[in-house]
DRENZA-136653 format. One record per residue (C-alpha): residue number from 1; residue in three letters; x, y, z. Coordinates in pm, whole numbers, plus 32768, in hexadecimal, padded with zeros to 4 digits. Example, Ala and Ser with C-alpha at 12.3 -4.5 7.8 and 13.67 -1.06 7.14 Angstrom:
<rec seq="1" type="ALA" xx="84CE" yy="7E3E" zz="830C"/>
<rec seq="2" type="SER" xx="8557" yy="7F96" zz="82CA"/>
This chain:
<rec seq="1" type="MET" xx="8002" yy="8023" zz="801E"/>
<rec seq="2" type="PRO" xx="80A4" yy="816B" zz="7F8A"/>
<rec seq="3" type="PRO" xx="80E2" yy="828D" zz="80A7"/>
<rec seq="4" type="ILE" xx="7FAB" yy="835B" zz="8118"/>
<rec seq="5" type="ARG" xx="8091" yy="84A0" zz="8121"/>
<rec seq="6" type="THR" xx="81DD" yy="8504" zz="8083"/>
<rec seq="7" type="ILE" xx="823F" yy="8655" zz="80DB"/>
<rec seq="8" type="ASN" xx="837F" yy="86E1" zz="8024"/>
<rec seq="9" type="VAL" xx="8462" yy="87A4" zz="8122"/>
<rec seq="10" type="VAL" xx="85D9" yy="8875" zz="8116"/>
<rec seq="11" type="GLY" xx="867F" yy="883F" zz="8236"/>
<rec seq="12" type="ALA" xx="8726" yy="897B" zz="82D2"/>
<rec seq="13" type="HIS" xx="87B3" yy="8A30" zz="83A4"/>
<rec seq="14" type="CYS" xx="87FE" yy="8B91" zz="8438"/>
<rec seq="15" type="ALA" xx="88DB" yy="8BC5" zz="8504"/>
<rec seq="16" type="GLY" xx="88ED" yy="8A82" zz="85B0"/>
<rec seq="17" type="GLU" xx="875A" yy="8A6A" zz="85D1"/>
<rec seq="18" type="VAL" xx="86C8" yy="894F" zz="84F6"/>
<rec seq="19" type="CYS" xx="85DC" yy="8A34" zz="83F5"/>
<rec seq="20" type="ASP" xx="8560" yy="8955" zz="831A"/>
<rec seq="21" type="VAL" xx="847E" yy="8987" zz="81C7"/>
<rec seq="22" type="ILE" xx="8350" yy="88F4" zz="815B"/>
<rec seq="23" type="THR" xx="8363" yy="8908" zz="7F9F"/>
<rec seq="24" type="GLY" xx="8276" yy="881F" zz="7F39"/>
<rec seq="25" type="GLY" xx="8165" yy="871A" zz="7FE8"/>
<rec seq="26" type="VAL" xx="804D" yy="8810" zz="806F"/>
<rec seq="27" type="LEU" xx="7F40" yy="88D4" zz="7FC8"/>
<rec seq="28" type="ASP" xx="7EEA" yy="8A4E" zz="8029"/>
<rec seq="29" type="PRO" xx="7DA0" yy="8A5C" zz="80E8"/>
<rec seq="30" type="PRO" xx="7CB4" yy="8B3B" zz="8032"/>
<rec seq="31" type="ASN" xx="7BD2" yy="8C77" zz="808D"/>
<rec seq="32" type="CYS" xx="7CF8" yy="8D00" zz="814D"/>
<rec seq="33" type="PRO" xx="7D06" yy="8E75" zz="8133"/>
<rec seq="34" type="ASN" xx="7E4F" yy="8E82" zz="81CE"/>
<rec seq="35" type="MET" xx="7F73" yy="8D7B" zz="8245"/>
<rec seq="36" type="TYR" xx="7F18" yy="8DBB" zz="83AE"/>
<rec seq="37" type="ALA" xx="7DD5" yy="8D2B" zz="8360"/>
<rec seq="38" type="LYS" xx="7E58" yy="8BDE" zz="829F"/>
<rec seq="39" type="LEU" xx="7F0F" yy="8BFE" zz="83EF"/>
<rec seq="40" type="VAL" xx="7DD7" yy="8BDB" zz="8488"/>
<rec seq="41" type="HIS" xx="7D74" yy="8ABA" zz="837C"/>
<rec seq="42" type="PHE" xx="7EB8" yy="89FF" zz="83DF"/>
<rec seq="43" type="ARG" xx="7EB8" yy="8A07" zz="8543"/>
<rec seq="44" type="ASP" xx="7D36" yy="89D6" zz="858C"/>
<rec seq="45" type="LYS" xx="7CCD" yy="88CD" zz="849F"/>
<rec seq="46" type="ASN" xx="7E1A" yy="883F" zz="83FD"/>
<rec seq="47" type="ASP" xx="7F12" yy="8835" zz="8508"/>
<rec seq="48" type="SER" xx="7F59" yy="86CB" zz="8485"/>
<rec seq="49" type="ILE" xx="8057" yy="874A" zz="8396"/>
<rec seq="50" type="ARG" xx="813D" yy="87FB" zz="84D1"/>
<rec seq="51" type="GLN" xx="8107" yy="86E2" zz="85C2"/>
<rec seq="52" type="LEU" xx="8175" yy="85D9" zz="84AE"/>
<rec seq="53" type="LEU" xx="82CD" yy="8690" zz="8473"/>
<rec seq="54" type="LEU" xx="8329" yy="873C" zz="85B8"/>
<rec seq="55" type="ASN" xx="8285" yy="8629" zz="86AF"/>
<rec seq="56" type="GLU" xx="83A6" yy="84F3" zz="86ED"/>
<rec seq="57" type="PRO" xx="83D1" yy="83E1" zz="85ED"/>
<rec seq="58" type="ARG" xx="8404" yy="8508" zz="84E7"/>
<rec seq="59" type="GLY" xx="8448" yy="8621" zz="85E9"/>
<rec seq="60" type="ARG" xx="84EF" yy="8670" zz="870E"/>
<rec seq="61" type="PRO" xx="84B7" yy="8790" zz="87CD"/>
<rec seq="62" type="ALA" xx="85D3" yy="8899" zz="8753"/>
<rec seq="63" type="MET" xx="856D" yy="88CC" zz="85DA"/>
<rec seq="64" type="CYS" xx="8478" yy="8996" zz="852C"/>
<rec seq="65" type="THR" xx="83D5" yy="8982" zz="83F7"/>
<rec seq="66" type="ASN" xx="8344" yy="8A63" zz="82EA"/>
<rec seq="67" type="LEU" xx="8260" yy="8A4B" zz="81FD"/>
<rec seq="68" type="ILE" xx="8250" yy="8B01" zz="80E2"/>
<rec seq="69" type="LEU" xx="8129" yy="8B5D" zz="8031"/>
<rec seq="70" type="PRO" xx="8098" yy="8C85" zz="7F5B"/>
<rec seq="71" type="PRO" xx="8087" yy="8DC7" zz="7FCC"/>
<rec seq="72" type="CYS" xx="7F3D" yy="8E9E" zz="7FF6"/>
<rec seq="73" type="ASN" xx="7FB7" yy="8FDC" zz="7FF9"/>
<rec seq="74" type="PRO" xx="8045" yy="9029" zz="7E69"/>
<rec seq="75" type="ASN" xx="815F" yy="90B8" zz="7EF4"/>
<rec seq="76" type="ALA" xx="81FC" yy="8F94" zz="7F2C"/>
<rec seq="77" type="ASP" xx="82AF" yy="8E5F" zz="7E9A"/>
<rec seq="78" type="ALA" xx="8259" yy="8D80" zz="7F79"/>
<rec seq="79" type="GLY" xx="819B" yy="8D46" zz="80AF"/>
<rec seq="80" type="PHE" xx="822F" yy="8C49" zz="81CC"/>
<rec seq="81" type="LEU" xx="81C7" yy="8BA6" zz="830A"/>
<rec seq="82" type="ILE" xx="8283" yy="8B70" zz="8473"/>
<rec seq="83" type="MET" xx="8231" yy="8A29" zz="8513"/>
<rec seq="84" type="GLU" xx="82D9" yy="89D6" zz="866A"/>
<rec seq="85" type="SER" xx="82A7" yy="891D" zz="8736"/>
<rec seq="86" type="GLU" xx="8194" yy="89AF" zz="8828"/>
<rec seq="87" type="GLU" xx="80F7" yy="8A96" zz="8732"/>
<rec seq="88" type="TYR" xx="80E1" yy="8B78" zz="85D9"/>
<rec seq="89" type="PRO" xx="81C0" yy="8C83" zz="8654"/>
<rec seq="90" type="PRO" xx="814A" yy="8DA3" zz="8534"/>
<rec seq="91" type="MET" xx="82A5" yy="8E4D" zz="8507"/>
<rec seq="92" type="SER" xx="841D" yy="8D69" zz="852E"/>
<rec seq="93" type="GLY" xx="8543" yy="8E2E" zz="84C5"/>
<rec seq="94" type="GLY" xx="8633" yy="8CC6" zz="84B2"/>
<rec seq="95" type="ASN" xx="8529" yy="8C3C" zz="83C2"/>
<rec seq="96" type="THR" xx="84FD" yy="8D70" zz="82EE"/>
<rec seq="97" type="ILE" xx="868A" yy="8D59" zz="82AC"/>
<rec seq="98" type="ALA" xx="8650" yy="8BB4" zz="826A"/>
<rec seq="99" type="VAL" xx="852A" yy="8BF5" zz="81C8"/>
<rec seq="100" type="ALA" xx="85D8" yy="8D0D" zz="80F9"/>
<rec seq="101" type="THR" xx="8700" yy="8C5F" zz="80CF"/>
<rec seq="102" type="VAL" xx="866F" yy="8B38" zz="801D"/>
<rec seq="103" type="LEU" xx="8553" yy="8BB2" zz="7F27"/>
<rec seq="104" type="LEU" xx="8690" yy="8C30" zz="7EC3"/>
<rec seq="105" type="GLU" xx="87A2" yy="8B29" zz="7E85"/>
<rec seq="106" type="THR" xx="8667" yy="8A2B" zz="7E16"/>
<rec seq="107" type="GLY" xx="85F9" yy="8B26" zz="7D07"/>
<rec seq="108" type="MET" xx="84A5" yy="8B56" zz="7D6E"/>
<rec seq="109" type="ILE" xx="853E" yy="8CBF" zz="7D8F"/>
<rec seq="110" type="GLN" xx="85F8" yy="8D61" zz="7C73"/>
<rec seq="111" type="MET" xx="8765" yy="8DC2" zz="7D1D"/>
<rec seq="112" type="LYS" xx="8819" yy="8EE1" zz="7CA3"/>
<rec seq="113" type="GLU" xx="8940" yy="8F3C" zz="7D09"/>
<rec seq="114" type="PRO" xx="8A05" yy="8FCF" zz="7DE2"/>
<rec seq="115" type="ILE" xx="8892" yy="905E" zz="7E65"/>
<rec seq="116" type="THR" xx="8752" yy="8FA8" zz="7E46"/>
<rec seq="117" type="GLU" xx="85F5" yy="902F" zz="7EBA"/>
<rec seq="118" type="VAL" xx="850B" yy="8F86" zz="7F47"/>
<rec seq="119" type="VAL" xx="8399" yy="8FB3" zz="801A"/>
<rec seq="120" type="LEU" xx="830E" yy="8EE2" zz="80C0"/>
<rec seq="121" type="ASP" xx="81D8" yy="8F1D" zz="8164"/>
<rec seq="122" type="SER" xx="81C0" yy="8E37" zz="82A4"/>
<rec seq="123" type="PRO" xx="808E" yy="8E63" zz="83BA"/>
<rec seq="124" type="ALA" xx="8132" yy="8F95" zz="8428"/>
<rec seq="125" type="GLY" xx="8144" yy="903A" zz="8331"/>
<rec seq="126" type="LEU" xx="81E9" yy="9093" zz="81F6"/>
<rec seq="127" type="VAL" xx="838C" yy="9050" zz="822E"/>
<rec seq="128" type="ARG" xx="8489" yy="90DE" zz="8136"/>
<rec seq="129" type="VAL" xx="85EA" yy="8FFA" zz="8123"/>
<rec seq="130" type="THR" xx="86F5" yy="9050" zz="808A"/>
<rec seq="131" type="ALA" xx="87D7" yy="8F32" zz="8014"/>
<rec seq="132" type="GLU" xx="8923" yy="8F4D" zz="7FFC"/>
<rec seq="133" type="CYS" xx="89A3" yy="8E4C" zz="7EDD"/>
<rec seq="134" type="GLU" xx="8AE2" yy="8DBC" zz="7E5E"/>
<rec seq="135" type="GLY" xx="8B06" yy="8CA7" zz="7D5E"/>
<rec seq="136" type="GLY" xx="89A2" yy="8BD7" zz="7D8A"/>
<rec seq="137" type="LYS" xx="898D" yy="8C42" zz="7F33"/>
<rec seq="138" type="CYS" xx="88EC" yy="8D1D" zz="7FF8"/>
<rec seq="139" type="LYS" xx="8A44" yy="8D82" zz="80D2"/>
<rec seq="140" type="ALA" xx="8951" yy="8E73" zz="81CC"/>
<rec seq="141" type="VAL" xx="8825" yy="8EA5" zz="81C4"/>
<rec seq="142" type="SER" xx="8757" yy="8FED" zz="82A0"/>
<rec seq="143" type="PHE" xx="8603" yy="906E" zz="82B7"/>
<rec seq="144" type="ASP" xx="852D" yy="9162" zz="82FE"/>
<rec seq="145" type="ASN" xx="8478" yy="90ED" zz="842B"/>
<rec seq="146" type="VAL" xx="8319" yy="91BA" zz="8470"/>
<rec seq="147" type="PRO" xx="8343" yy="9298" zz="85AF"/>
<rec seq="148" type="ALA" xx="8378" yy="9211" zz="86D2"/>
<rec seq="149" type="PHE" xx="8308" yy="92C3" zz="881B"/>
<rec seq="150" type="VAL" xx="82F4" yy="9293" zz="89B7"/>
<rec seq="151" type="PHE" xx="81B4" yy="925A" zz="8A2F"/>
<rec seq="152" type="LYS" xx="8281" yy="9263" zz="8BCB"/>
<rec seq="153" type="LEU" xx="83CE" yy="92AF" zz="8C1A"/>
<rec seq="154" type="ASP" xx="840F" yy="9241" zz="8D90"/>
<rec seq="155" type="PHE" xx="82B4" yy="9161" zz="8DFA"/>
<rec seq="156" type="GLU" xx="82C9" yy="90E3" zz="8EFA"/>
<rec seq="157" type="VAL" xx="8258" yy="8F60" zz="8F3E"/>
<rec seq="158" type="ASN" xx="8257" yy="8E70" zz="905E"/>
<rec seq="159" type="VAL" xx="82C6" yy="8D1E" zz="8FD8"/>
<rec seq="160" type="PRO" xx="82C3" yy="8BFC" zz="90F3"/>
<rec seq="161" type="GLY" xx="8400" yy="8BD2" zz="9141"/>
<rec seq="162" type="LEU" xx="848E" yy="8CD3" zz="90EE"/>
<rec seq="163" type="GLY" xx="8411" yy="8E10" zz="9142"/>
<rec seq="164" type="LYS" xx="83B3" yy="8F52" zz="909C"/>
<rec seq="165" type="ILE" xx="8467" yy="8F4A" zz="8F56"/>
<rec seq="166" type="LYS" xx="8453" yy="9069" zz="8E98"/>
<rec seq="167" type="VAL" xx="8451" yy="904C" zz="8D37"/>
<rec seq="168" type="ASP" xx="843D" yy="912D" zz="8BE9"/>
<rec seq="169" type="ILE" xx="832C" yy="90D8" zz="8ACA"/>
<rec seq="170" type="ALA" xx="8311" yy="910B" zz="898F"/>
<rec seq="171" type="TRP" xx="8295" yy="90AB" zz="8826"/>
<rec seq="172" type="GLY" xx="83C9" yy="9066" zz="8733"/>
<rec seq="173" type="GLY" xx="82FF" yy="8F8B" zz="8621"/>
<rec seq="174" type="MET" xx="827B" yy="8ECE" zz="8784"/>
<rec seq="175" type="ILE" xx="821B" yy="8F33" zz="88B7"/>
<rec seq="176" type="TYR" xx="8364" yy="8F08" zz="89CD"/>
<rec seq="177" type="VAL" xx="83A8" yy="8F03" zz="8B53"/>
<rec seq="178" type="LEU" xx="8528" yy="8F69" zz="8B1F"/>
<rec seq="179" type="VAL" xx="85A1" yy="8EED" zz="8CAA"/>
<rec seq="180" type="ASP" xx="871E" yy="8F8B" zz="8D0D"/>
<rec seq="181" type="VAL" xx="87A9" yy="8E34" zz="8D39"/>
<rec seq="182" type="ALA" xx="88A7" yy="8EF0" zz="8E6E"/>
<rec seq="183" type="GLN" xx="8732" yy="8F24" zz="8F13"/>
<rec seq="184" type="VAL" xx="872E" yy="8D8E" zz="8F4A"/>
<rec seq="185" type="GLY" xx="8882" yy="8D80" zz="8F9D"/>
<rec seq="186" type="LEU" xx="8928" yy="8CBD" zz="8E5A"/>
<rec seq="187" type="SER" xx="8980" yy="8D09" zz="8D20"/>
<rec seq="188" type="ILE" xx="8932" yy="8CA4" zz="8B87"/>
<rec seq="189" type="THR" xx="8A2B" yy="8B6E" zz="8B9C"/>
<rec seq="190" type="ASN" xx="89E5" yy="8A19" zz="8B4F"/>
<rec seq="191" type="HIS" xx="8A38" yy="897C" zz="8C9B"/>
<rec seq="192" type="HIS" xx="8917" yy="8A62" zz="8D72"/>
<rec seq="193" type="GLY" xx="8837" yy="89AD" zz="8C34"/>
<rec seq="194" type="PRO" xx="8785" yy="88C3" zz="8CE1"/>
<rec seq="195" type="LYS" xx="86ED" yy="8A09" zz="8DBD"/>
<rec seq="196" type="LEU" xx="86CB" yy="8B10" zz="8D0C"/>
<rec seq="197" type="ILE" xx="85D3" yy="8A82" zz="8C41"/>
<rec seq="198" type="GLU" xx="850A" yy="89EF" zz="8D57"/>
<rec seq="199" type="ILE" xx="8513" yy="8B4E" zz="8E02"/>
<rec seq="200" type="GLY" xx="84E1" yy="8BD4" zz="8CA4"/>
<rec seq="201" type="GLU" xx="83C9" yy="8AFE" zz="8C83"/>
<rec seq="202" type="ARG" xx="834E" yy="8B69" zz="8DEF"/>
<rec seq="203" type="ILE" xx="837B" yy="8CE1" zz="8D90"/>
<rec seq="204" type="LYS" xx="829B" yy="8CDA" zz="8C85"/>
<rec seq="205" type="ARG" xx="8168" yy="8C34" zz="8CC1"/>
<rec seq="206" type="ALA" xx="8162" yy="8D38" zz="8E3F"/>
<rec seq="207" type="VAL" xx="815A" yy="8E6B" zz="8D45"/>
<rec seq="208" type="GLN" xx="8045" yy="8D81" zz="8C2D"/>
<rec seq="209" type="ASP" xx="7F89" yy="8D5B" zz="8DA0"/>
<rec seq="210" type="VAL" xx="7F8A" yy="8F0D" zz="8DF3"/>
<rec seq="211" type="TYR" xx="7F85" yy="8F95" zz="8CCD"/>
<rec seq="212" type="THR" xx="7F3B" yy="8F66" zz="8B62"/>
<rec seq="213" type="PRO" xx="7FD6" yy="905B" zz="8A34"/>
<rec seq="214" type="VAL" xx="7EDD" yy="9099" zz="8909"/>
<rec seq="215" type="HIS" xx="7F8C" yy="9126" zz="8793"/>
<rec seq="216" type="PRO" xx="7EE3" yy="926D" zz="87B4"/>
<rec seq="217" type="GLU" xx="7EBC" yy="9235" zz="85E1"/>
<rec seq="218" type="ASN" xx="7E20" yy="9074" zz="863A"/>
<rec seq="219" type="PRO" xx="7D9D" yy="8FF8" zz="8770"/>
<rec seq="220" type="ASP" xx="7DC8" yy="8ED3" zz="86F0"/>
<rec seq="221" type="ILE" xx="7F24" yy="8EF5" zz="8759"/>
<rec seq="222" type="ARG" xx="7F14" yy="8F1C" zz="88F9"/>
<rec seq="223" type="GLY" xx="7FB2" yy="8E7A" zz="8A0A"/>
<rec seq="224" type="VAL" xx="8145" yy="8E0A" zz="8A33"/>
<rec seq="225" type="SER" xx="81DB" yy="8D04" zz="89AB"/>
<rec seq="226" type="ILE" xx="8343" yy="8CD6" zz="89A0"/>
<rec seq="227" type="LEU" xx="844E" yy="8D6A" zz="8AB9"/>
<rec seq="228" type="GLU" xx="85A0" yy="8E0C" zz="8A5F"/>
<rec seq="229" type="PHE" xx="868D" yy="8DFB" zz="8B87"/>
<rec seq="230" type="THR" xx="87D5" yy="8F46" zz="8B0F"/>
<rec seq="231" type="GLU" xx="88FA" yy="8F74" zz="8BB9"/>
<rec seq="232" type="PRO" xx="898B" yy="9125" zz="8BB8"/>
<rec seq="233" type="MET" xx="89CB" yy="91C4" zz="8AB6"/>
<rec seq="234" type="GLN" xx="8B5B" yy="91C2" zz="8A53"/>
<rec seq="235" type="GLU" xx="8C27" yy="92BF" zz="8950"/>
<rec seq="236" type="GLY" xx="8CD4" yy="9201" zz="885F"/>
<rec seq="237" type="PRO" xx="8DB4" yy="926B" zz="875D"/>
<rec seq="238" type="ASP" xx="8CC1" yy="9280" zz="8652"/>
<rec seq="239" type="GLY" xx="8B90" yy="92F7" zz="8702"/>
<rec seq="240" type="LYS" xx="8AD8" yy="925D" zz="8872"/>
<rec seq="241" type="VAL" xx="8AAD" yy="910D" zz="88A0"/>
<rec seq="242" type="ALA" xx="89DC" yy="9037" zz="895B"/>
<rec seq="243" type="VAL" xx="897B" yy="8EBE" zz="89AE"/>
<rec seq="244" type="ASN" xx="8860" yy="8E31" zz="89EF"/>
<rec seq="245" type="THR" xx="878A" yy="8CEF" zz="89C8"/>
<rec seq="246" type="VAL" xx="8613" yy="8C9F" zz="897E"/>
<rec seq="247" type="VAL" xx="8564" yy="8B93" zz="8A58"/>
<rec seq="248" type="VAL" xx="843D" yy="8B1C" zz="893F"/>
<rec seq="249" type="SER" xx="8342" yy="8A2E" zz="89E1"/>
<rec seq="250" type="PRO" xx="833E" yy="8907" zz="8A25"/>
<rec seq="251" type="GLY" xx="8491" yy="8913" zz="8ABB"/>
<rec seq="252" type="ARG" xx="857A" yy="896D" zz="89C1"/>
<rec seq="253" type="PHE" xx="8690" yy="8A82" zz="8965"/>
<rec seq="254" type="ASP" xx="86A9" yy="8B52" zz="87ED"/>
<rec seq="255" type="ARG" xx="8815" yy="8AFF" zz="8773"/>
<rec seq="256" type="CYS" xx="87EB" yy="8C00" zz="86B7"/>
<rec seq="257" type="PRO" xx="87FD" yy="8D8C" zz="8757"/>
<rec seq="258" type="CYS" xx="869B" yy="8D9F" zz="86D8"/>
<rec seq="259" type="GLY" xx="860D" yy="8EB5" zz="85ED"/>
<rec seq="260" type="THR" xx="84B3" yy="8F10" zz="86D8"/>
<rec seq="261" type="GLY" xx="857B" yy="8F03" zz="87CC"/>
<rec seq="262" type="SER" xx="866E" yy="8FD2" zz="8759"/>
<rec seq="263" type="CYS" xx="857F" yy="90C4" zz="8712"/>
<rec seq="264" type="ALA" xx="8487" yy="90D8" zz="8853"/>
<rec seq="265" type="ARG" xx="861A" yy="912B" zz="88DA"/>
<rec seq="266" type="MET" xx="863E" yy="923B" zz="87F5"/>
<rec seq="267" type="ALA" xx="84F1" yy="92B2" zz="8872"/>
<rec seq="268" type="VAL" xx="8563" yy="92A5" zz="89CE"/>
<rec seq="269" type="LEU" xx="86BE" yy="933E" zz="89C5"/>
<rec seq="270" type="HIS" xx="864E" yy="944D" zz="88E7"/>
<rec seq="271" type="ALA" xx="8520" yy="94AA" zz="89F9"/>
<rec seq="272" type="ARG" xx="860B" yy="94B0" zz="8B01"/>
<rec seq="273" type="GLY" xx="8713" yy="9582" zz="8A09"/>
<rec seq="274" type="GLN" xx="884E" yy="9474" zz="8A06"/>
<rec seq="275" type="LEU" xx="8807" yy="9462" zz="886F"/>
<rec seq="276" type="GLY" xx="87ED" yy="952E" zz="879F"/>
<rec seq="277" type="VAL" xx="873F" yy="957B" zz="8612"/>
<rec seq="278" type="ASN" xx="885F" yy="94F0" zz="854E"/>
<rec seq="279" type="GLU" xx="894C" yy="9481" zz="8672"/>
<rec seq="280" type="VAL" xx="8A31" yy="92DB" zz="8607"/>
<rec seq="281" type="PHE" xx="896E" yy="91F0" zz="870C"/>
<rec seq="282" type="GLU" xx="8A22" yy="90C6" zz="86D7"/>
<rec seq="283" type="HIS" xx="8941" yy="8F89" zz="879D"/>
<rec seq="284" type="ARG" xx="89A1" yy="8E70" zz="87ED"/>
<rec seq="285" type="SER" xx="892B" yy="8CCE" zz="884D"/>
<rec seq="286" type="ILE" xx="8977" yy="8BEF" zz="8926"/>
<rec seq="287" type="ILE" xx="8A43" yy="8B43" zz="883C"/>
<rec seq="288" type="GLY" xx="8B0A" yy="8C7E" zz="87E0"/>
<rec seq="289" type="SER" xx="8A47" yy="8CD5" zz="869E"/>
<rec seq="290" type="THR" xx="8A0B" yy="8E14" zz="863E"/>
<rec seq="291" type="PHE" xx="88E8" yy="8F17" zz="8567"/>
<rec seq="292" type="ASP" xx="895B" yy="9048" zz="8537"/>
<rec seq="293" type="CYS" xx="8859" yy="9179" zz="856F"/>
<rec seq="294" type="HIS" xx="87D7" yy="9299" zz="85B5"/>
<rec seq="295" type="ILE" xx="86D4" yy="93A7" zz="85B7"/>
<rec seq="296" type="ARG" xx="86C5" yy="9433" zz="8443"/>
<rec seq="297" type="GLY" xx="8564" yy="9563" zz="84D9"/>
<rec seq="298" type="MET" xx="845C" yy="9596" zz="85A3"/>
<rec seq="299" type="THR" xx="82EA" yy="956C" zz="85A9"/>
<rec seq="300" type="LYS" xx="81AF" yy="9542" zz="8642"/>
<rec seq="301" type="VAL" xx="80D3" yy="93F2" zz="8668"/>
<rec seq="302" type="GLY" xx="7F6F" yy="9431" zz="8713"/>
<rec seq="303" type="ASP" xx="7FBA" yy="9531" zz="882D"/>
<rec seq="304" type="TYR" xx="811A" yy="948E" zz="889F"/>
<rec seq="305" type="GLN" xx="829B" yy="954A" zz="87DD"/>
<rec seq="306" type="ALA" xx="8327" yy="9434" zz="8726"/>
<rec seq="307" type="VAL" xx="846F" yy="93C6" zz="8690"/>
<rec seq="308" type="LEU" xx="849D" yy="9350" zz="850B"/>
<rec seq="309" type="PRO" xx="859C" yy="9217" zz="854A"/>
<rec seq="310" type="THR" xx="8678" yy="91C3" zz="845A"/>
<rec seq="311" type="VAL" xx="872E" yy="904A" zz="8473"/>
<rec seq="312" type="LYS" xx="8870" yy="8FBA" zz="83D7"/>
<rec seq="313" type="GLY" xx="88DE" yy="8E71" zz="83BC"/>
<rec seq="314" type="SER" xx="892F" yy="8D22" zz="82FE"/>
<rec seq="315" type="ALA" xx="8861" yy="8BBA" zz="82BD"/>
<rec seq="316" type="TRP" xx="88FD" yy="8A79" zz="81F1"/>
<rec seq="317" type="ILE" xx="885B" yy="8999" zz="816E"/>
<rec seq="318" type="THR" xx="8855" yy="882E" zz="823A"/>
<rec seq="319" type="GLY" xx="87B1" yy="873C" zz="8135"/>
<rec seq="320" type="TYR" xx="8694" yy="86DD" zz="8043"/>
<rec seq="321" type="LYS" xx="85A4" yy="8602" zz="80E1"/>
<rec seq="322" type="GLN" xx="844C" yy="854B" zz="8088"/>
<rec seq="323" type="MET" xx="83A2" yy="853A" zz="81F5"/>
<rec seq="324" type="VAL" xx="8269" yy="83D2" zz="81DC"/>
<rec seq="325" type="LEU" xx="815F" yy="838B" zz="8274"/>
<rec seq="326" type="ASP" xx="8150" yy="8212" zz="824E"/>
<rec seq="327" type="SER" xx="7FE8" yy="81C7" zz="8282"/>
<rec seq="328" type="THR" xx="7FCF" yy="8080" zz="8374"/>
<rec seq="329" type="ASP" xx="80D1" yy="81AD" zz="8419"/>
<rec seq="330" type="PRO" xx="8063" yy="8172" zz="85AF"/>
<rec seq="331" type="PHE" xx="8091" yy="82D8" zz="85CE"/>
<rec seq="332" type="PRO" xx="8018" yy="83A1" zz="84DE"/>
<rec seq="333" type="LEU" xx="8060" yy="84F2" zz="85C4"/>
<rec seq="334" type="GLY" xx="81A2" yy="8489" zz="866D"/>
<rec seq="335" type="PHE" xx="81C3" yy="8477" zz="87A9"/>
<rec seq="336" type="ARG" xx="828C" yy="8539" zz="88D9"/>
<rec seq="337" type="VAL" xx="834C" yy="8492" zz="89EC"/>
<rec seq="338" type="GLY" xx="839F" yy="853F" zz="8B54"/>
<rec seq="339" type="ASP" xx="8569" yy="84F1" zz="8B52"/>
<rec seq="340" type="GLN" xx="8537" yy="8601" zz="8A35"/>
<rec seq="341" type="TRP" xx="83E2" yy="86D5" zz="8A30"/>
<rec seq="342" type="HIS" xx="8404" yy="876F" zz="8BAB"/>
<rec seq="343" type="ILE" xx="8269" yy="874D" zz="8BBF"/>
<rec seq="344" type="GLY" xx="81C1" yy="8804" zz="8C78"/>
<rec seq="345" type="SER" xx="8340" yy="885F" zz="8D1C"/>
């Protein structure tokens, strides 16, 4: 009996984070006026694709998968959705870089050297991409993200077992809780990994219990879903430098410096007077990979002052896969085991 499902996937990573890209085998949903409506369709009516590819045995906790779809906005070259272990985020920087790289290096969008400009339609809005290309390769990709802004600075929350913790809450394409890691007496190192993940999830849940931010332009985007630990910004040889790590549910680190997290952090730094327009800002991940970031201008989103963030990084294709669901497979939606999927941690 033949397989009941085949899906074509280009394997990719951005700065260490697995950001695979579905290029075939999934139909565009009907009657969706925008990319956010497509997100809702897959989230609420066709979540089996995300579960099949991200759950074991085909997936693992530390990975994302992107779905290329026709854009809804006529000004865009392609549309895409991001699938993570626990959610469909409206936007993701590392995934944007990987999607642009795959689109160009596979020829789905024609590559022009030395610069190719691409407009991507995401559930958060249009994202303009500039790819530096040479010899048929994307050497680097920068994207102009949607505006980023701060909901709360120094928001105090009582965390069971930790006491009162001050957090910042900001939108950078996802709604982040940002925490200075020194408040929990740790540093951003692999040695402290399990403890940071456990504490990060606890802090996030404590914030969710007492505060629900709502995006002023899309009220369906509400509530914090992700947490970013930060270390203080330092002066580097070429500009400002800082380390961060993002805790992604159900309990793992983003391997890259996190594009939307970088944008949320730039909004916080600007609100504190620590990062100005066009200042160079290098954001580093827990594995030492980097994104080059800057604020290109200012705007408003609803009543919020917002920064216009730009992030630059690189992605690499790692393989070409045809994922198969056999008709006799007992796990059509995959499964999770508590040794790696830290359910309820």
